[in-house]
C-alpha positions, 0 to 999 in steps of 0.5 A, spaced: 826 473 574 825 467 569 821 466 563 815 463 567 815 467 572 808 471 570 805 464 569 806 463 576 804 469 579 797 468 576 797 461 579 799 463 586 802 456 587 809 455 585 810 448 581 818 445 582 816 441 576 812 445 571 815 452 573 822 453 575 822 460 576 822 466 581 815 468 584 814 475 584 811 478 591 805 480 587 802 481 580 805 486 576 802 491 571 804 488 564 807 495 562 812 494 567 814 487 565 814 489 558 819 495 560 823 491 564 824 486 558 826 491 554 831 495 558 834 489 562 834 485 555 838 491 552 843 491 557 844 484 558 845 484 550 850 489 550 854 486 555 853 479 552 855 482 545 862 485 548 864 478 550 862 474 544 864 479 538 871 477 537 869 470 536 863 472 532 868 476 527 872 469 526 866 465 525 863 469 520 870 470 516 871 462 516 863 461 514 864 466 508 870 464 505 868 464 497 867 457 494 871 459 488 877 462 491 883 458 495 881 458 503 884 464 507 884 460 513 886 453 516 881 454 522 879 458 528 886 459 531 889 461 524 884 466 523 885 469 530 892 469 528 892 473 521 886 478 524 890 480 530 897 480 526 893 485 521 889 489 525 891 488 533 886 485 538 881 491 537 881 489 529 876 483 532 871 489 534 871 492 527 864 494 526 861 493 533 857 499 533 851 496 529 851 489 532 851 493 539 845 496 537 843 489 534 844 486 541 840 490 545 834 490 540 835 482 539 835 480 546 830 485 548 826 483 543 827 476 545 825 477 552 819 481 549 816 476 544 817 470 549 812 474 554 807 475 548 808 468 546 806 466 553 800 471 553 798 468 546 798 461 549 793 463 555 789 468 550 788 462 545 786 457 551 791 452 549 794 453 556 790 455 562 790 462 565 791 459 573 797 454 572 804 455 570 806 454 563 809 447 562 816 446 559 814 444 552 810 450 552 816 454 554 820 451 548 814 453 544 814 460 546 822 460 545 820 458 538 815 464 537 820 469 540 825 467 535 821 467 529 818 474 530 825 477 532 829 474 526 825 479 522 828 485 526 835 481 526 836 480 519 838 487 516 843 488 522 846 481 521 847 483 514 851 490 515 855 486 521 857 481 516 859 485 510 863 489 515 867 483 518 869 480 512 874 482 507 872 483 500 876 481 494 882 485 491 882 488 484 885 482 481 879 478 483 882 474 489 880 474 496 883 479 500 887 477 507 885 480 513 891 485 512 887 488 506 880 488 509 877 495 507 875 499 514 867 500 512 863 504 516 855 501 517 852 507 514 857 506 508 854 499 508 847 501 508 847 506 503 851 500 498 845 495 500 840 500 498 843 503 492 844 496 489 838 492 492 833 497 495 829 495 501 828 488 500 836 487 500 836 488 507 833 482 508 837 477 504 838 471 508 832 472 512 830 464 511 837 462 514 836 467 520 828 465 521 831 457 521 836 459 526 832 464 531 826 459 531 829 453 532 835 456 536 831 460 541 826 454 542 833 451 545 835 457 548 829 459 552 827 451 553 834 449 555 835 454 560 828 453 563 829 445 563 836 446 566 833 450 571 828 445 573 833 440 574 838 444 578 832 445 583 830 438 583 837 437 585 837 442 590 831 440 593 833 433 594 839 434 597 835 439 602 830 433 603 836 428 605 838 433 610 831 434 613 830 441 611 824 445 614 818 446 609 820 453 609 827 452 606 824 447 601 819 452 599 824 457 598 828 453 594 823 452 589 822 459 588 828 463 589 834 464 584 839 459 583 846 459 586 850 463 581 854 457 579 848 454 577 845 460 573 851 460 569 851 453 567 844 453 565 845 459 561 851 456 558 848 450 556 842 454 553 847 458 549 851 452 546 844 448 544 842 455 541 848 455 536 850 448 535 843 445 533 842 450 527 849 452 525 848 450 518 843 455 517 847 460 520 853 458 515 848 459 509 845 465 511 852 468 513 855 466 506 849 469 502 850 476 506 857 476 504 857 473 497 859 477 491 857 472 487 850 471 483 846 465 481 843 464 474 841 470 470 845 475 475 840 474 481 842 473 488 843 466 490 837 463 494 838 459 500 838 453 496 843 455 491 848 457 497 846 450 500 848 446 494 854 450 492 857 449 499 855 442 499 859 441 492 865 445 495 866 442 502 861 437 503 857 437 510 864 439 514 863 446 510 856 447 514 860 447 520 866 452 519 867 456 525 862 451 529 867 450 535 869 457 536 861 459 536 859 454 541 865 456 545 864 463 545 856 462 546 857 459 553 860 465 557 856 470 553 849 466 554 851 465 561 852 473 562 846 475 559 841 470 563 845 472 569 844 479 568 837 479 566 835 475 571 839 479 576 836 486 574 829 483 574 830 481 581 834 486 585 832 492 581 824 492 579 821 498 576 815 497 581 
């Protein structure tokens, strides 16, 4: 089921333009919808994480190269080559246990908070209860979802990034992929808590907030926009073939063909990752850096931004962008296809 399904259920009349969604047969209990969001979002998130994780490891290693040391990698292909030569393909999955938990938590939270965002718009009176949500409203609920999810996600990403990235050798030079210390998540948790206390787990929160709020607006909103355009395309073609009113009504409510679902999800994932990639780069550098700012304090978001711009200019903010956008296409496509498929074919009530 798509994002605006519950809004359509309340109106009882599907709208092709405003709500390109599957219409439930009858209104459903809020507790059932929430349970499905959490359960099916978790499953979809875990599947998506297995697909994207090797590319994410390369992305983080490219982003986190220290500004005071020679660059370790010439680009994504070189990073893949060095990493696989050092540890084999499985080395690219190092530290995946925490991200799998994080992926389940993140994806289920995104769908759950997106639902709460829609409910908030209705409760506040900004959107009438008896009409489907408009596309601008769905872009807003995506931002709402990303904003709240960022606070859950930052500690998990901090642990993941520290595991993925090689540290420094005793001589102060950057370690190559072959010298990566195999650290376990609990070791990193203890280290962060010992050095910085509870607050240390939210180092880089501003970067995560910017990425998630803006990116999730594009993720949810972009997916719904693509879905709407595909529905219009399918209905126009059906009208040219003089399809019956029953078929037209079915096209306006049924799930899209799999290839259209995949393209909608893929375009959403690519938009999410490309539009706010610089914020993610700064966040990754903050979470993996062993350097400190004036007075021995950890670098702030602006400190890290200035240092990166001074070192590499605008291009530095897009290290690993290509591989990230590429891996987000299949990952996001599968997340939406799995989530919508489970909601449609395996409803809990």
